[in-house]
C-alpha positions as CSV (number, residue, x, y, z in Angstrom):
1,M,-56.4,66.8,138.0
2,T,-57.1,70.5,139.3
3,G,-56.9,71.9,136.2
4,V,-59.8,69.2,134.9
5,A,-62.0,69.2,137.9
6,T,-61.5,73.1,137.8
7,F,-63.5,73.0,134.6
8,L,-66.0,70.5,135.5
9,T,-67.2,72.4,138.4
10,R,-67.3,75.8,137.0
11,R,-70.3,77.4,136.8
12,R,-72.0,80.8,134.9
13,G,-73.2,81.8,138.0
14,G,-70.6,82.3,139.4
15,R,-70.7,80.3,143.3
16,G,-74.6,80.0,142.8
17,W,-76.2,77.5,140.1
18,H,-77.6,79.0,137.1
19,W,-80.2,77.0,135.5
20,T,-78.3,76.4,132.4
21,D,-75.9,74.7,134.8
22,V,-78.2,72.6,135.6
23,V,-79.9,71.8,132.1
24,S,-76.1,71.4,130.6
25,W,-75.4,68.7,133.8
26,L,-78.7,67.0,133.3
27,W,-78.2,67.1,129.3
28,L,-74.2,65.3,129.8
29,I,-75.5,62.9,132.1
30,G,-78.1,61.7,130.1
31,G,-76.2,61.3,127.1
32,L,-73.8,59.6,128.8
33,V,-76.1,57.1,130.4
34,I,-77.9,57.2,127.0
35,M,-74.5,56.1,125.3
36,F,-72.7,53.9,128.1
37,G,-75.5,52.5,129.8
38,P,-75.9,50.1,126.7
39,A,-72.0,48.6,126.4
40,V,-72.0,48.5,130.5
41,W,-75.3,46.2,130.6
42,L,-73.6,44.3,127.8
43,V,-70.4,43.5,129.6
44,G,-72.1,42.7,132.8
45,S,-74.7,40.8,131.5
46,S,-72.2,38.7,129.7
47,F,-70.7,37.0,132.7
48,K,-74.3,36.0,134.4
49,T,-76.1,32.7,133.7
50,P,-78.7,32.4,131.7
51,A,-81.0,32.0,135.6
52,Q,-79.4,35.2,136.2
53,L,-80.4,37.0,132.7
54,A,-84.2,35.9,134.0
55,E,-84.2,38.1,137.1
56,F,-86.1,40.8,137.2
57,P,-85.5,43.8,138.2
58,P,-82.2,43.2,135.8
59,T,-79.2,43.5,137.6
60,I,-75.9,45.7,136.1
61,L,-73.3,43.4,138.2
62,P,-73.8,39.4,137.8
63,Y,-74.7,38.6,141.3
64,V,-74.4,34.5,142.6
65,G,-76.2,32.9,145.3
66,Q,-74.0,32.5,148.1
67,Q,-73.8,28.6,149.0
68,T,-72.9,26.3,151.7
69,S,-72.4,22.7,153.1
70,V,-74.8,21.5,155.4
71,E,-74.5,18.3,157.0
72,G,-77.1,15.5,155.9
73,H,-77.2,16.6,152.5
74,D,-74.6,15.5,149.2
75,K,-74.7,18.8,147.8
76,P,-74.0,22.8,148.6
77,L,-77.5,24.6,149.8
78,T,-78.0,28.2,149.4
79,L,-78.4,30.5,151.7
80,Y,-80.7,33.1,152.3
81,R,-81.7,35.9,154.5
82,V,-84.4,35.0,156.2
83,K,-87.4,37.1,158.2
84,L,-89.0,34.6,160.9
85,P,-92.3,35.5,162.9
86,D,-90.4,37.1,166.1
87,G,-89.5,40.1,163.6
88,S,-85.2,38.9,163.8
89,T,-83.9,37.9,160.5
90,K,-81.3,34.7,160.2
91,I,-78.8,33.2,157.7
92,M,-80.5,29.7,156.6
93,A,-80.0,27.5,154.2
94,E,-83.1,26.3,151.5
95,I,-83.3,22.3,151.2
96,R,-86.4,22.3,148.8
97,R,-89.2,24.3,147.8
98,I,-93.0,23.3,147.4
99,G,-94.6,26.1,146.1
100,I,-95.0,29.6,147.9
101,V,-93.4,27.4,150.9
102,A,-89.6,27.0,151.4
103,Q,-88.0,24.2,153.7
104,M,-85.3,26.1,155.2
105,V,-82.7,24.9,158.0
106,D,-80.1,26.4,159.8
107,P,-76.3,25.5,158.8
108,K,-75.5,25.4,162.6
109,A,-78.7,23.1,163.3
110,P,-79.2,21.0,160.3
111,K,-81.6,18.7,162.2
112,D,-84.1,21.7,162.2
113,I,-86.2,22.1,159.5
114,V,-88.3,25.5,159.5
115,K,-91.4,26.3,156.6
116,I,-90.9,29.9,155.0
117,N,-92.9,31.7,152.9
118,I,-90.8,32.5,150.2
119,A,-91.9,36.3,150.0
120,D,-89.9,36.2,153.8
121,R,-86.8,35.5,152.3
122,Q,-84.3,37.3,150.1
123,P,-81.3,35.3,148.8
124,V,-77.4,36.2,150.2
125,R,-76.1,37.2,147.0
126,E,-72.3,38.0,146.1
127,I,-70.6,39.6,142.7
128,G,-69.8,36.1,141.0
129,F,-68.2,36.7,136.9
130,E,-69.1,33.2,135.0
131,T,-66.5,32.7,132.8
132,G,-67.4,29.7,130.7
133,N,-69.4,32.3,129.3
134,Y,-66.1,33.1,127.2
135,T,-64.6,29.6,127.4
136,E,-67.0,27.5,126.4
137,P,-68.1,29.1,122.9
138,F,-64.1,28.5,122.2
139,V,-64.1,24.8,122.7
140,H,-67.7,23.8,121.9
141,F,-68.3,26.7,118.9
142,D,-66.0,27.2,116.2
143,F,-65.2,30.5,117.0
144,L,-62.0,30.7,115.8
145,R,-62.7,29.7,112.1
146,Y,-65.7,32.2,111.8
147,L,-63.2,34.8,113.6
148,R,-61.0,34.3,110.9
149,N,-63.7,35.0,107.9
150,S,-64.9,38.0,109.2
151,V,-61.3,39.3,109.3
152,F,-60.4,38.6,105.8
153,V,-64.1,39.5,104.6
154,T,-63.2,42.9,106.9
155,A,-59.6,43.9,105.9
156,M,-60.1,43.1,102.1
157,A,-63.3,44.8,101.7
158,T,-61.6,47.8,104.1
159,L,-58.5,47.7,101.4
160,I,-60.3,47.6,98.2
161,T,-63.5,50.5,99.4
162,L,-60.1,52.7,100.2
163,L,-59.0,52.0,96.6
164,T,-62.0,52.4,94.3
165,N,-63.4,54.6,96.3
166,S,-60.5,57.0,96.0
167,M,-59.9,56.2,92.0
168,A,-63.3,57.8,91.6
169,A,-63.0,60.6,93.8
170,F,-59.8,61.7,92.3
171,A,-61.4,61.5,88.7
172,L,-64.4,63.1,89.5
173,S,-62.3,65.9,91.9
174,K,-59.4,66.7,89.7
175,Y,-60.8,66.3,86.0
176,K,-63.2,68.4,83.8
177,F,-65.2,65.9,82.2
178,R,-68.7,66.3,80.4
179,G,-71.4,65.0,83.3
180,R,-69.0,64.8,86.4
181,D,-72.0,67.0,88.2
182,F,-74.6,64.9,87.3
183,T,-72.5,61.6,88.0
184,M,-71.5,62.5,91.4
185,L,-75.3,63.4,92.2
186,L,-76.3,59.8,91.0
187,I,-74.0,58.3,93.0
188,V,-75.1,59.8,96.0
189,G,-78.5,59.7,95.3
190,T,-77.8,55.9,95.6
191,L,-78.1,56.2,99.4
192,M,-81.2,56.6,99.5
193,V,-81.5,53.0,97.8
194,P,-81.8,50.2,101.0
195,L,-80.1,46.9,100.6
196,S,-83.5,45.7,100.7
197,V,-84.4,46.9,97.3
198,I,-81.1,45.3,95.4
199,L,-80.7,42.3,97.3
200,V,-82.7,39.5,94.9
201,P,-81.4,41.7,91.5
202,L,-77.9,41.3,93.6
203,Y,-78.3,38.0,94.2
204,S,-78.9,37.5,91.2
205,V,-76.1,38.7,89.8
206,V,-73.6,37.0,91.7
207,S,-75.1,33.7,91.4
208,A,-74.8,34.2,87.8
209,V,-70.6,35.2,88.4
210,G,-69.9,31.9,90.0
211,L,-69.7,33.9,93.7
212,L,-72.2,32.5,95.8
213,D,-71.3,30.5,98.7
214,S,-68.5,32.2,99.2
215,L,-66.1,35.1,100.7
216,W,-66.0,37.2,97.7
217,G,-69.2,36.9,97.6
218,V,-69.1,38.8,100.2
219,I,-66.6,40.9,99.7
220,L,-66.9,41.9,95.9
221,P,-70.7,43.8,95.5
222,T,-70.2,46.0,98.8
223,V,-67.4,47.5,98.2
224,A,-68.3,50.4,96.1
225,T,-69.6,53.0,98.8
226,P,-71.1,56.3,97.7
227,T,-70.7,57.4,101.1
228,G,-66.6,57.2,100.5
229,V,-66.5,58.8,97.3
230,F,-68.7,61.6,98.2
231,L,-65.9,61.8,101.5
232,L,-62.7,61.3,99.3
233,R,-63.8,63.6,96.9
234,Q,-64.8,66.6,99.2
235,Y,-61.8,66.2,100.6
236,M,-60.3,65.9,97.5
237,L,-61.1,69.0,96.3
238,T,-59.5,70.9,99.1
239,I,-55.5,69.9,97.9
240,P,-54.8,72.3,95.2
241,D,-54.8,72.1,91.4
242,E,-51.3,73.2,91.0
243,L,-49.9,70.7,92.9
244,L,-50.6,68.2,90.7
245,D,-49.8,70.7,87.3
246,A,-46.6,71.0,89.0
247,A,-46.1,67.3,88.5
248,R,-47.5,66.7,85.4
249,M,-45.0,69.6,84.6
250,D,-42.0,67.1,86.1
251,N,-43.2,64.3,83.6
252,A,-45.2,62.4,86.3
253,S,-47.8,59.5,84.8
254,E,-51.4,59.7,86.5
255,W,-51.0,57.3,88.5
256,Q,-48.1,58.7,90.2
257,I,-50.0,61.5,91.0
258,Y,-52.9,59.5,92.6
259,W,-50.5,57.2,94.6
260,R,-47.8,59.6,95.0
261,I,-49.6,62.7,95.8
262,V,-53.0,62.5,96.5
263,L,-53.7,59.6,98.2
264,P,-50.8,61.0,101.1
265,L,-52.4,63.9,101.3
266,A,-55.4,62.4,101.8
267,A,-54.3,60.1,104.6
268,P,-56.9,62.0,107.2
269,A,-60.2,61.0,104.7
270,L,-58.9,57.8,104.7
271,A,-58.4,56.4,107.8
272,V,-62.8,58.3,108.6
273,L,-63.5,55.6,105.4
274,A,-61.9,52.5,106.7
275,I,-63.3,53.4,110.1
276,F,-66.4,53.2,108.5
277,S,-65.5,50.4,106.0
278,V,-64.4,48.1,108.9
279,V,-67.7,49.0,111.4
280,W,-70.1,48.4,108.4
281,R,-68.4,44.6,107.0
282,W,-67.6,43.6,110.4
283,N,-71.1,44.2,111.9
284,D,-72.7,43.3,108.3
285,F,-75.7,40.1,109.0
286,L,-78.0,40.2,105.9
287,W,-75.4,40.4,103.0
288,P,-73.7,37.4,104.4
289,L,-76.7,35.8,105.6
290,V,-77.9,35.7,102.4
291,V,-74.8,34.8,100.1
292,L,-73.4,31.8,102.4
293,S,-75.1,28.5,103.3
294,R,-71.7,26.5,103.9
295,K,-71.3,27.1,107.9
296,E,-67.2,26.9,107.7
297,L,-68.2,29.9,105.8
298,Y,-70.1,32.0,108.6
299,T,-68.6,35.1,109.9
300,L,-69.3,35.9,113.1
301,Q,-72.0,37.7,112.9
302,V,-74.2,34.7,110.6
303,G,-72.2,32.1,112.8
304,L,-74.0,33.6,116.3
305,N,-76.9,33.5,114.7
306,T,-76.8,29.6,115.6
307,Y,-77.6,29.6,119.2
308,A,-80.6,31.3,119.0
309,G,-82.6,28.4,117.9
310,Q,-86.5,27.9,117.5
311,L,-87.2,27.1,121.3
312,N,-84.0,28.0,123.3
313,V,-81.9,31.0,122.8
314,Q,-78.8,31.1,124.8
315,W,-78.6,34.8,125.7
316,H,-75.6,34.6,127.6
317,F,-73.5,33.2,124.8
318,I,-74.6,35.6,122.7
319,L,-73.7,38.4,125.1
320,A,-70.4,37.1,125.7
321,M,-69.3,36.2,121.9
322,T,-70.9,39.9,120.9
323,V,-68.5,41.7,123.3
324,V,-65.5,39.7,121.6
325,T,-66.7,41.3,118.5
326,M,-67.3,44.5,119.2
327,I,-63.2,44.5,120.6
328,P,-61.7,44.8,117.1
329,V,-63.8,47.6,115.8
330,V,-63.2,49.1,119.2
331,L,-59.1,49.1,118.6
332,V,-59.6,50.4,114.9
333,F,-61.3,53.2,116.6
334,V,-58.8,53.9,119.2
335,F,-56.0,54.2,117.1
336,L,-57.4,56.2,114.1
337,Q,-60.0,58.5,116.0
338,R,-57.5,61.4,115.6
339,Y,-58.1,61.3,111.9
340,I,-61.7,61.3,112.7
341,T,-62.1,64.9,113.5
342,S,-59.5,66.4,110.8
343,G,-61.0,63.6,108.2
344,I,-64.7,64.5,108.4
345,A,-63.9,68.6,109.0
346,G,-61.6,68.9,105.9
347,T,-64.2,66.9,103.3
348,G,-67.0,70.1,104.4
349,L,-69.4,67.7,106.7
350,K,-71.0,69.7,109.3
């Protein structure tokens, strides 16, 4: 810890602050807030009630008003810190509110009702977590079915993506044939074509082959990605051709060379592509929304859309379930992050 503290507090100007030190700290702190601020707000807001989400100015932590039981009232009353006309403050409970006037009462003297302007009171609040935002969707919302569908789509799409893209990359990196460079240029050029452009023809093809309203209709059309082919090809170019020639001299088939030599050596690049594929498939919303019509086949992203009605949006449930859907992606990143640097660096990307 001492070495880390020394590294973080060292300054270019020696004992004094240099202007570059100030700029560096502002840049790093600003980047930290921009990157992790929304995630922190999302997690904190997922424990809020609808009323707390509507408060302005918003807060990071979920605060709930303290309540107390008052004699003569069946339900607990909310406590407020009230500013009295003589300038003193007192903790009082609100009986009711009429316009801008609130009828307050001292819990110790429940018979004495005082009328207070709502501008002269502040709620007495404490941190409280609304755990029902997480439990109720599991009870009243078919969350586990949607989770199973998302896991199936993500796992199968990622496996097929790694297989097909690695095969294409192997051919484009280790075989010399006429039109190889043009084929690679054509594949990379498809990166400029967004999904919205090919949405209608892609839907027609899926419908014609009978994959409409099926999880395989979500999986198969998007398994071949130009990003994956380019990433793996650039990495496989670094594998010496002499290694493959030696395997051919030992009577190894092309499939054995691909499966036993090239794929193990390309493991870092495959891990990077696996992370990308998991994030793409897990967060995909538009294509599953177009293909799937039966509710029991919805993925998580499409299922969460059921909380957004025409007249009412249940933001507290949407935020809570969004946090839950982030967990698998974060876990995949944590376990495979050590491959990212070596994988991307080996592809020649900057």
